[in-house]
C-alpha positions in Angstrom: 89.3 105.7 108.9 88.8 105.5 105.1 92.3 107.0 104.2 94.2 104.1 106.6 91.8 101.6 105.2 92.2 102.4 101.3 96.0 102.4 101.6 96.5 99.3 103.8 94.0 97.4 101.0 96.4 99.4 98.5 99.9 97.7 100.3 97.6 94.8 100.3 97.3 94.4 96.4 101.1 95.5 96.3 102.1 92.4 98.1 99.8 90.0 97.2 100.3 91.0 93.8 104.3 90.9 93.6 106.4 88.4 91.3 108.7 86.1 92.5 111.1 88.8 92.2 109.3 91.0 94.5 107.6 93.9 92.2 104.4 94.1 91.1 102.3 93.7 88.1 102.7 97.3 85.5 99.4 97.8 86.0 99.3 97.6 89.6 102.4 99.7 89.8 101.3 102.4 88.2 97.5 102.6 89.9 99.5 102.9 92.8 101.1 105.9 91.8 97.6 107.2 90.5 96.3 106.9 93.9 99.4 108.8 95.5 99.2 111.1 92.8 95.7 111.8 94.1 96.2 111.8 97.8 99.5 114.0 96.8 97.1 116.8 95.5 94.9 116.7 98.5 97.8 117.1 100.9 98.8 120.2 98.7 95.3 121.3 98.5 94.9 121.4 102.5 98.4 123.6 102.1 96.0 126.3 100.9 92.8 125.7 102.5 93.7 124.2 106.2 90.9 123.9 108.6 93.8 125.4 110.8 94.5 129.0 110.8 98.2 131.2 111.3 101.3 130.9 109.9 103.3 128.7 112.2 100.5 126.4 112.0 100.6 125.9 108.6 104.8 126.2 108.7 104.8 123.0 110.9 101.6 121.8 108.4 104.1 122.0 105.6 107.2 120.8 107.3 105.5 117.2 108.3 104.2 117.0 105.1 107.5 117.7 103.1 108.9 114.7 105.6 106.0 112.4 104.6 106.4 113.4 101.2 110.1 111.9 101.5 109.0 109.2 103.1 106.6 108.3 100.6 109.5 108.7 98.1 111.8 106.3 99.7 109.2 103.5 99.9 108.6 103.7 96.3 112.2 104.0 95.3 113.4 101.5 97.5 110.3 99.3 96.1 111.9 98.9 92.0 108.9 99.7 91.0 110.2 101.0 87.1 107.0 103.2 86.1 108.1 104.9 89.3 111.6 105.6 88.4 110.7 106.5 85.0 107.8 108.7 85.2 106.4 108.4 88.4 108.2 110.5 90.1 107.3 113.4 88.0 103.4 112.5 87.5 103.8 112.6 91.9 105.5 116.3 91.9 102.7 117.6 88.7 100.2 116.1 91.1 101.1 118.1 94.3 101.4 121.5 91.9 98.1 120.5 90.7 96.5 120.0 93.8 98.1 123.7 95.1 96.7 125.3 91.9 93.0 123.7 92.3 93.6 125.4 96.0 94.4 128.7 94.7 91.8 128.8 92.1 89.0 126.5 94.0 87.4 127.1 97.9 84.7 124.3 99.1 82.9 124.2 102.3 84.6 124.0 105.6 83.1 120.3 106.4 84.5 119.1 103.4 88.1 120.2 103.9 87.2 118.5 107.3 86.8 115.3 105.3 89.8 116.0 103.7 92.1 116.4 106.7 90.6 112.8 107.9 91.2 111.0 104.9 94.8 112.6 104.3 95.4 111.6 108.0 94.7 108.1 107.7 96.7 107.9 104.7 99.9 109.6 106.6 99.6 107.0 109.6 99.4 104.0 107.4 101.6 104.8 105.1 104.2 105.6 107.9 103.4 102.4 109.7 104.3 100.6 106.0 107.6 102.2 105.6 109.0 102.4 109.2 106.7 99.0 110.9 107.9 96.2 107.8 107.7 92.9 108.5 111.1 91.7 107.3 112.4 95.1 106.2 114.4 95.6 109.5 112.0 98.9 110.8 113.1 100.1 113.5 111.3 101.0 116.9 113.0 103.8 118.6 113.4 105.7 115.7 110.0 105.3 114.8 108.7 106.2 119.0 111.4 109.8 118.0 109.5 110.1 115.3 106.1 109.7 116.3 107.2 111.7 119.7 108.1 114.3 117.0 104.6 114.2 115.3 102.6 114.7 118.6 104.3 117.6 119.7 103.5 118.9 116.1 100.3 118.2 116.1 99.7 120.0 120.0 101.1 122.9 118.3 99.0 123.2 115.3 95.7 122.0 117.0 96.4 123.6 120.9 
């Protein structure tokens, strides 16, 4: 729930501070990139230390997160955020590598892995809702239903 609420708050701040051209302030845009960098690092860390064991589960998680990263990239790129286009995409790419490296070099207790997983799940849900169900930007219901069904199958396979 924490990931969901934090990313909802971030999207609310971005929408509330948007200028007449629809672009948020440079400081808020940088803050958003920083928040997503931390989030991306956690996702990559979980690639190394996941609460699910086994090759197929890890492969499905990696595939699901790869698609999620594409969705996030589309959201940033479509928002005409100058900070993202100039350096933000590199920061996010480096954040993924940093999270993976941290996972290779460190280990944390399983209870914290579960908490990180919960945070990431909340973030994935919120960020998907922001992009797929936007008000006034033409969200499409049936592609969303198809993606939700496919992701449900992935979760059943991974958790089952």
